[in-house]
N, C-alpha and C positions, 0 to 999 in steps of 0.2 A: 398487503395493499397492492392494487393493480396499477399498471401503467398502460393506458390505452393509446395506441398510435392511430390517429385519424388522418394523417397527412400521407398521401400516396408516395411522395418522394422520400419521406422519412422511412416508410415501410420498405420501400425498395432498397434504400441504403442499409437498413437493418438486415434484410435478406442477403445482400451482397457481403456484408461484414460477416454474417453467420457462415456463409459459404467459404469465404477466404480464411477465416479463423478455424473452421472445422468444428464449430460449436454445435451442440445438439438443439439449441433453441435461440430464438431472437433475444430472449431475456438474458441469457448468458453472454451473448455478443454485446448487448447494450451495457451490461454490467462491466465487462472488460473495457469497453470504450470509455465509459465514465471513469473507471479507475485510472486509465491511462491519461485522461484529460486532467484529473486531479493531480497526478504526478507531474505533469507538464506545468500546471499552475504553480505547484510548489517550487519547481525549478526556476521560476521567474521571481520568486521572493528574494530579497537581498541576502547575500551570503551570511551576513551577521545573524539574521533571523534563522536561517537553516542550521548554522552551527550551534546556535543557542538551543534549538529544538533537540539536536543530537546530545548536547551536553546535559540537558534536562532529563533525557531518556536514560543516559548513563548514570546520572546522579540518583535517579529513582531506583536503579538496580543495586547501587552501592549502599544505599541507605543514608540516614542522616549523618552518620559519622563514618566516613570512608576509611579512617585509620584502622577500623576493625575488619576491613575487607581482607580476606585471606585468599590470595591469588593461588597458592598451592592447593588449597582445598577445592577451589573452583576448577583448576586444571585436572585434579584427580577425579572430581565428579564428572567432568566432561569426558575424560578418557576411561571412566569406569574402573579406576585403580582401587 
């Protein structure tokens, strides 16, 4: 899907961002700008929501029954022992 920039000011800002970031295209510059804005928006969410999201991510890695999680096996795999 394409994104067409018809506004001269937006086009100039995309050019400037591309130059400053050293990206190869405006698309890459716009992608990075959008990713950064999404991160900033996440930072404005209440702390309880951000912590809950982290807890959910960790719980999904541990599985439904974390008592079966083997930290030694995880560390061995990480260190390729």
